[in-house]
N, C-alpha and C positions, 0 to 999 in steps of 0.2 A: 504494500500500500504506500503510495507516494504522499509525502507531507508537504509538497510544494503547493503554492496557491494556484488554483485552476485558471484564474484570469491571466496570470503572468505566464504560465507554462504552456497552456493550450492555444492561446491567441495573443502572442506578444505584439503582433502588428496592430491588432484592434486596440490593445491597451495603450500602445504608443500613440496611435491616432487619437484616442480619447484624451491623453495627456496634452498632445499638441493642440487639440481643439480647446481644451480648458485654458491653456496658455494664451491662445489667440484671443479668447473672450476676455481674459484678464488684461491683455494688452489694450484692447478697445476700451475696457472700463478704466484703465489707467489714463489713457488719453482724455476720456470724458472727465475724470476726476480732476486732472491737472487743469483742463480748460475751465471747468466749473470754478475751481479755486482762483484762477487768474481773473475770470469775469467778476467774481465776488470782490476780490481785493482791489481790482482796478475800477470798480463801479461801472462796468460796461453796460450799455443798454441792451445787450443781447445775452441770451442764456448760455450756460456752459456747454450745452449740447450743440448749439450752432457754432460756437467758437471751436469746439472739438472737431466738428465736421470740417471747418475751414482749415484747421491745423492739419488734419489727416489728408485733405486734398492737397495742401501745400507740400506735405511730405511725399505724397505719391507723385505729384508733378515734378518735384525736384529730383526724384529718383533715390532719395534717402531710404524710403520704405518701398518694398515691392508688394504688389497685391497678394502674392502667395503667403506673405507673412501672417495674414489674418483671414485668409479665404474660408477655411473650414469653420472658424469661429463666427464669421459673418453669416455663413449659411445656416449655422445652428440658431443664431439669433433671429434670422428672417423666418426660419421654419416654425419658430415658436412665437411669432409676432402677436398672435391672438392674446397671449397672456399680458401684453403691454396695454391692452385696451380695458382690462378689468378695472383699473382705477377710474377710467372715464365712466364706466357704467356705475360704479359706486358713487361718483360725484353726481351723476344724473339722479340717482335715488336720493342722495342727501339734499339736493337743492330742487326738489320738485316744485316748491312754491315759486322759485325763479322761472322755471320752465312753464308753469301755469300762467304767470303774468307776462312773461316776455318770450314765450315759446314761438309765436309767429315771427317775431323779429329775428330770433335765433335761427329758425328754419330758413327764412329768406336769406340771411347772411351766409349760412352754410351753403345753400343752393346756389347763390350768386358766385360765391368763392369757388365751389366745385365746378360750376359751368365755365367760369372764366379760365380756370386752370386747364380744363379739358379742351376748350376751344383753342387756347394759346398753344398747348402742346400739339394739337392736331395741325394747326396752321404752320407751326415751326417744322414739324416733320414733313408736311407737304412741300413747304418751301425748300427744305434741304434736299428732298428727293428730286424736285424739279431742277435745282441747281446742279446736283450730281449728274442727272441725265443730260443736261445741257453741256456740262464740261466733257462728258464722255462722247457726246455727239461731235463737239468741236475737235476733240483729239482724233476721232475716226475720220472726220472730214479732212483734217490736216494730213493724216497718213495717206489717205486716198489721193489727195492732190499731189503728193510727192511721187506717186507711181506714174510711170510713163503710160500714156494713152495709146492703146493699140488701134490700128486702123482695120478696116474690113479685110484688106489684103493680108495683113499679118495674122488675123484670126483663122484664115482658111489654110 
C-alpha cells in the first residue's frame, strides 16, 4: 500500500496546472490590490479596478508581462463570473425601496447605456471590417496593376 498523496503521485500535471492557475489568480489580485491602494492614497477619481486594468494593459503593451503569465487564471475567473454578480443581487434586495421609487429611471438609464454600448460596438466593428476590406482590395489592385497585361495573341 502506497503512502504517497494520490493528487501528487497520480496526476502531477493536473496538480501543477492547479498551482499555476492559483498563482495567476493571485497575480491578478495583487495587481488589483496595488492599484486599489494607489487610487486610495492618491485620491484618484477612479476605482482601483480601473487603475489595475490600465496598469495591466500598460504592462502587456510594453511587453513586460506576457499574456501567458495569467491566461489560465483569467479563464478561471471568467468561467466563474456569475459569482461576481451575487453582491449586485443582494444590493437589489437590500434597496428595494430605491428601486420602487426610482426603478423606471434606473431601467431607462441601464437600457440607454446598454443600447449605446451595443450600437457603438457594432458600428466600430462594421467600420473596421469595411476599412480592412478596402485596404485588402487596394493591395490586390496594386498587385494586379504591376502584372504585365497579356494580349489576345499571347493568350493563344
